[in-house]
VODREN-711651 format. One line per field, with one value per residue (C-alpha): residue in one letter; x, y, z. Coordinates in Angstrom, 1 decimal, decimal comma. Example, Ala and Ser with C-alpha at 12.3 -4.5 7.8 and 13.67 -1.06 7.14 Angstrom:
2
type = (A; S) .
px = (12,3; 13,7) .
py = (-4,5; -1,1) .
pz = (7,8; 7,1) .
//
This chain:
348
type = (X; X; X; X; X; X; X; X; X; X; X; X; X; X; X; X; X; X; X; X; X; X; X; X; X; X; X; X; X; X; X; X; X; X; X; X; X; X; X; X; X; X; X; X; X; X; X; X; X; X; X; X; X; X; X; X; X; X; X; X; X; X; X; X; X; X; X; X; X; X; X; X; X; X; X; X; X; X; X; X; X; X; X; X; X; X; X; X; X; X; X; X; X; X; X; X; X; X; X; X; X; X; X; X; X; X; X; X; X; X; X; X; X; X; X; X; X; X; X; X; X; X; X; X; X; X; X; X; X; X; X; X; X; X; X; X; X; X; X; X; X; X; X; X; X; X; X; X; X; X; X; X; X; X; X; X; X; X; X; X; X; X; X; X; X; X; X; X; X; X; X; X; X; X; X; X; X; X; X; X; X; X; X; X; X; X; X; X; X; X; X; X; X; X; X; X; X; X; X; X; X; X; X; X; X; X; X; X; X; X; X; X; X; X; X; X; X; X; X; X; X; X; X; X; X; X; X; X; X; X; X; X; X; X; X; X; X; X; X; X; X; X; X; X; X; X; X; X; X; X; X; X; X; X; X; X; X; X; X; X; X; X; X; X; X; X; X; X; X; X; X; X; X; X; X; X; X; X; X; X; X; X; X; X; X; X; X; X; X; X; X; X; X; X; X; X; X; X; X; X; X; X; X; X; X; X; X; X; X; X; X; X; X; X; X; X; X; X; X; X; X; X; X; X; X; X; X; X; X; X; X; X; X; X; X; X; X; X; X; X; X; X; X; X; X; X; X; X) .
px = (7,8; 7,1; 6,2; 3,3; 1,8; 1,9; 0,4; -2,4; -3,5; -3,4; -5,4; -8,0; -8,5; -8,8; -10,7; -14,0; -16,0; -15,1; -17,3; -16,3; -18,2; -17,4; -18,6; -17,7; -19,2; -18,6; -18,7; -18,3; -14,6; -13,5; -13,9; -14,0; -13,8; -13,3; -13,4; -13,8; -11,9; -13,1; -11,0; -9,4; -7,1; -3,4; -0,5; -1,1; 1,4; 1,2; 4,1; 5,6; 5,3; 7,6; 6,5; 7,1; 7,9; 4,8; 2,6; 4,7; 2,9; -0,4; -2,8; -0,4; -1,4; 0,5; 1,0; 4,0; 3,7; 5,5; 3,9; 5,1; 2,2; 1,3; -0,8; -2,2; -0,7; -1,8; -0,2; 1,8; -1,4; -2,6; -5,9; -6,3; -4,0; -3,3; -0,6; 1,2; -1,5; -4,2; -5,7; -7,1; -8,7; -10,6; -12,6; -15,2; -15,9; -19,3; -20,9; -19,8; -22,1; -21,1; -19,6; -17,4; -14,1; -14,8; -15,8; -13,5; -16,4; -16,4; -12,8; -10,8; -10,6; -7,6; -5,8; -7,0; -6,3; -7,1; -8,4; -5,0; -3,5; -6,2; -5,4; -1,7; -2,0; -4,4; -2,2; 1,0; -0,3; -2,9; -3,2; -6,9; -10,1; -10,2; -7,0; -8,6; -11,9; -10,4; -9,1; -12,0; -13,2; -9,7; -9,2; -12,5; -13,6; -10,6; -10,9; -12,0; -15,7; -15,6; -16,7; -14,1; -14,2; -11,6; -11,4; -9,4; -9,7; -12,9; -14,8; -15,4; -15,5; -17,8; -17,4; -19,3; -17,8; -20,1; -19,4; -18,4; -21,1; -19,1; -15,9; -14,3; -15,6; -12,7; -14,6; -16,4; -19,5; -19,3; -21,1; -19,7; -20,7; -18,9; -20,1; -18,7; -21,5; -21,6; -24,0; -23,6; -22,4; -22,1; -22,3; -21,4; -21,0; -21,0; -24,0; -24,5; -26,5; -26,6; -30,1; -28,8; -26,6; -29,0; -29,8; -26,2; -26,7; -26,6; -29,4; -27,5; -24,9; -26,3; -28,0; -24,8; -24,2; -27,8; -27,6; -24,2; -25,3; -28,3; -26,2; -23,4; -26,0; -27,7; -24,4; -23,8; -27,3; -27,4; -24,1; -24,6; -23,7; -20,2; -18,1; -15,4; -16,3; -16,2; -13,5; -15,9; -18,3; -16,0; -15,9; -19,6; -20,2; -24,0; -26,5; -29,9; -29,9; -30,8; -30,5; -31,9; -29,0; -26,3; -26,2; -23,2; -24,9; -24,8; -21,0; -21,1; -23,7; -22,3; -20,0; -17,1; -17,2; -15,4; -17,0; -14,0; -15,9; -13,8; -10,8; -10,0; -7,2; -6,3; -2,9; -1,0; 0,9; -2,2; -3,6; -6,9; -9,1; -12,4; -12,3; -12,5; -13,7; -12,7; -8,9; -8,4; -10,0; -8,8; -10,1; -8,7; -9,9; -8,9; -9,5; -10,0; -7,4; -4,8; -4,6; -5,3; -5,2; -4,9; -6,3; -5,6; -6,4; -4,9; -6,3; -3,3; -4,9; -8,4; -8,5; -11,7; -12,0; -13,5; -16,8; -17,1; -16,2; -13,5; -10,5; -9,5; -6,0; -5,2; -2,5; -3,7; -2,1; -3,5; -1,3; -1,4; -0,7; 2,4; 3,8; 3,1; 5,3; 7,9; 8,8; 10,9; 8,9; 5,2; 4,0; 1,4; -0,2; -1,5; -5,0; -7,7; -11,4; -13,8; -16,6; -19,3; -20,5; -23,9; -26,9; -29,9; -28,3; -28,0; -24,7; -24,2) .
py = (-1,7; -2,8; 0,8; 0,3; -2,5; -0,5; 2,5; 0,4; -0,8; 2,7; 4,2; 1,5; 2,0; 5,8; 5,9; 7,8; 7,1; 9,2; 9,2; 7,5; 6,9; 3,9; 2,0; -0,9; -2,1; -5,0; -4,2; -6,5; -5,5; -4,4; -4,2; -0,7; 0,1; 3,5; 5,2; 8,8; 9,0; 11,5; 11,9; 14,5; 16,7; 15,8; 14,6; 11,7; 9,9; 7,3; 4,9; 1,7; -0,7; -3,6; -7,0; -7,6; -10,9; -10,9; -11,4; -13,7; -16,8; -15,1; -17,8; -20,3; -19,4; -21,4; -18,6; -16,9; -14,0; -11,4; -8,7; -5,1; -2,7; 0,9; 2,3; 5,6; 6,1; 8,3; 8,2; 5,2; 3,3; 1,7; 3,3; 1,9; 0,3; -1,9; -4,5; -5,5; -8,1; -5,3; -6,6; -3,5; -3,0; -0,2; 0,2; 2,4; 2,9; 2,3; 5,2; 4,1; 4,5; 7,2; 4,7; 2,9; 4,2; 2,5; -0,9; -3,4; -5,1; -2,2; -2,9; -6,0; -8,9; -8,7; -11,2; -9,8; -7,3; -3,6; -2,4; -1,2; -4,6; -6,3; -4,2; -4,7; -8,5; -8,9; -6,8; -8,5; -12,1; -12,5; -12,0; -12,7; -13,0; -16,7; -17,0; -15,1; -17,1; -20,1; -17,8; -15,4; -16,7; -16,6; -13,0; -11,4; -13,2; -11,6; -8,2; -4,8; -4,1; -2,3; -2,5; -4,0; -4,3; -6,1; -6,2; -8,0; -8,4; -10,4; -9,8; -7,8; -9,2; -7,2; -7,8; -6,3; -7,1; -6,6; -5,6; -8,2; -9,7; -8,6; -6,9; -10,3; -11,8; -13,5; -13,4; -11,1; -12,0; -11,0; -11,4; -11,5; -11,7; -11,8; -10,1; -11,0; -10,7; -7,7; -5,1; -6,1; -3,4; -2,3; 1,1; 1,8; 4,6; 4,2; 2,0; -1,7; -2,9; -6,6; -7,3; -9,2; -6,2; -3,3; -3,0; -1,9; 1,3; 4,5; 6,9; 10,0; 10,8; 8,6; 11,4; 12,1; 8,4; 7,9; 11,0; 10,0; 6,4; 7,5; 9,8; 7,3; 4,7; 7,0; 7,7; 3,9; 3,3; 6,3; 5,5; 1,9; 3,0; 3,8; 4,8; 7,0; 9,9; 8,1; 10,4; 13,3; 11,6; 12,2; 15,9; 16,3; 19,1; 19,3; 18,7; 20,0; 18,8; 21,8; 21,8; 24,9; 25,0; 24,5; 26,6; 24,6; 21,2; 20,6; 20,7; 17,6; 15,6; 16,0; 13,3; 15,8; 17,1; 20,3; 22,0; 23,7; 25,1; 28,0; 27,3; 29,3; 27,2; 23,5; 22,3; 19,0; 19,9; 20,8; 18,3; 18,5; 16,1; 17,9; 19,2; 16,6; 16,2; 14,7; 14,2; 11,8; 9,5; 6,3; 4,4; 1,1; -0,1; -3,7; -4,6; -8,2; -7,9; -7,4; -3,7; -1,8; 1,8; 3,5; 6,9; 8,9; 12,4; 13,8; 17,1; 19,5; 22,8; 24,3; 28,1; 30,0; 33,0; 36,4; 35,5; 32,3; 30,0; 27,4; 27,0; 23,3; 22,4; 18,7; 16,4; 13,9; 10,6; 8,8; 5,9; 2,3; -0,3; -1,4; 2,1; 2,5; -0,4; 0,2; 3,9; 5,7; 8,5; 9,2; 11,7; 13,8; 16,8; 19,7; 20,9; 23,2; 23,6; 26,0; 25,0; 27,6; 28,7; 27,4; 29,5; 29,3; 26,1; 24,4; 23,5; 23,3) .
pz = (12,9; 16,5; 17,1; 14,6; 16,6; 19,9; 18,1; 16,7; 20,1; 21,6; 18,7; 19,1; 22,8; 22,5; 19,3; 18,7; 15,6; 12,5; 9,5; 6,2; 3,0; 0,9; -2,1; -4,4; -7,7; -10,0; -13,7; -16,7; -17,0; -13,6; -9,8; -8,4; -4,7; -2,9; 0,4; 1,5; 4,8; 7,5; 10,6; 12,8; 10,7; 10,9; 8,8; 6,5; 4,3; 1,5; 2,1; 0,8; 3,7; 4,3; 5,7; 9,3; 11,1; 13,3; 10,2; 8,2; 9,3; 10,2; 11,3; 9,8; 6,3; 3,6; 1,1; 2,6; 0,2; 2,4; 0,3; 0,3; 0,0; -0,3; 2,6; 3,7; 7,2; 10,0; 13,5; 12,4; 11,6; 8,3; 7,2; 3,7; 1,2; -1,8; -2,5; -5,7; -6,6; -6,5; -3,3; -1,6; 1,8; 3,5; 6,7; 8,4; 12,1; 13,7; 15,6; 19,1; 22,2; 24,7; 27,1; 24,6; 25,9; 29,3; 27,9; 26,2; 24,3; 21,8; 20,7; 19,7; 22,2; 24,6; 22,4; 19,1; 16,3; 15,9; 12,6; 11,5; 12,3; 10,3; 7,3; 7,7; 8,0; 5,1; 2,7; 3,7; 3,5; 0,8; -3,0; -3,5; -1,7; -2,5; -0,3; 2,5; 2,9; 4,7; 7,3; 7,6; 11,0; 12,5; 11,3; 12,0; 15,1; 16,8; 15,1; 16,3; 15,7; 12,4; 8,8; 6,4; 2,6; 0,5; -3,3; -5,9; -9,7; -9,5; -6,3; -3,1; 0,4; 2,8; 6,5; 9,5; 13,0; 15,9; 19,5; 22,1; 24,4; 27,4; 28,3; 28,9; 25,6; 23,7; 20,3; 18,1; 16,0; 12,4; 9,1; 5,6; 2,0; -1,3; -4,5; -7,9; -10,5; -12,9; -11,5; -7,8; -5,4; -1,8; -0,2; 3,5; 6,0; 9,8; 10,7; 10,8; 7,7; 8,6; 10,1; 13,1; 14,1; 13,4; 17,1; 17,8; 15,8; 17,8; 16,9; 18,2; 15,5; 12,8; 10,8; 8,8; 8,2; 6,9; 4,6; 3,1; 2,7; 0,7; -1,5; -2,3; -3,1; -5,6; -7,2; -7,8; -9,0; -11,3; -13,1; -14,3; -17,8; -16,7; -13,7; -15,3; -12,9; -9,6; -8,3; -8,4; -6,0; -3,1; -3,7; -3,5; -1,0; -1,4; 1,4; 2,3; 5,9; 8,0; 11,8; 13,7; 16,1; 13,5; 10,4; 9,2; 9,6; 5,9; 6,0; 8,2; 6,2; 2,7; 1,3; 1,4; 5,0; 6,1; 9,0; 10,5; 13,4; 14,9; 12,8; 9,7; 8,3; 8,2; 7,2; 7,5; 10,7; 12,7; 15,2; 16,9; 18,8; 18,1; 14,5; 11,8; 8,3; 5,0; 5,0; 2,0; -0,4; -2,2; -5,2; -6,6; -10,0; -10,7; -14,4; -15,3; -18,0; -15,2; -15,7; -12,5; -11,3; -8,0; -7,3; -4,1; -2,9; 0,3; 1,6; 2,3; 3,2; 3,8; 4,0; 4,9; 2,7; 3,6; 2,0; 4,0; 1,1; 1,7; -0,6; -0,5; -1,7; -2,2; -3,6; -6,2; -7,3; -10,4; -11,5; -12,7; -10,1; -12,1; -12,1; -8,4; -7,5; -10,2; -9,9; -7,3; -5,8; -6,1; -8,7; -6,8; -8,5; -6,4; -7,2; -5,6; -5,6; -3,8; -1,4; -1,1; 2,3; 3,4; 2,2; 4,6; 6,0; 2,6; 1,0; -2,7) .
//
């Protein structure tokens, strides 16, 4: 597992911002949180992760849970996950300025934690948001600038971590809030929503984030009578954003993103630094009666057909939390859907 920690630091220092679309909502009977993960295409796995010594006494917390947890892994880094208590955590990247790779202030402090390490530490050490709150300053003042959301059976913790004031800054400013009342919700993409951090948002590259934020917010607001179809939100391929110099712009601004550029096929073994899109999505529903479900979709293949349509093949896991930690082997089902090619720059 030492390899994981090294990989986390390398990923953080070489990262460019990839788009993600997330939401969370409190209902009378449950807490629902989900993330559509967009990144470079490459192999992803959903794995049972063991506790490691480095995090056993994280910030001298007294709980000593030493949780195992399931996490979506990419390049040996935790991207989102859930532990046996139903505590789930996701994150999204900001749209970084062009000079971010040359400036430490856009990443975790030198003695600090990358986003993958934050996710690992939270899932291993805590069972509830109530347990996390006393350590929130210790965790996030040393965390990589990012947007983090954590849910349990009763509430959702929403954190925005800002950039450092200088490359030598040893701390990161952050804001947080907890929602717990029925009807409360959050939606997020890749821009700072806290008023004190709005000046950090990069105009160039934020069109997709703003479009997706508007769409996911409307989904939440328009479904207050029930959220049984939340999985379908993350397969929404529609967008009417038209850019004169990019006829496929709508494939980048929809919630499900799949502008393959010059590629005609995406598959798990392919790795590219320039072509990215939706690679997975993850939803955890924590019911207040202690019955929880985990839903995961991992994109396996995307094939461009002769008519320009895309055939998307994905693996789907839909299970109770209890079964997830009790069974040997994960029961994924393979499914497909067709994304139509843009017509006059509009995606349906």
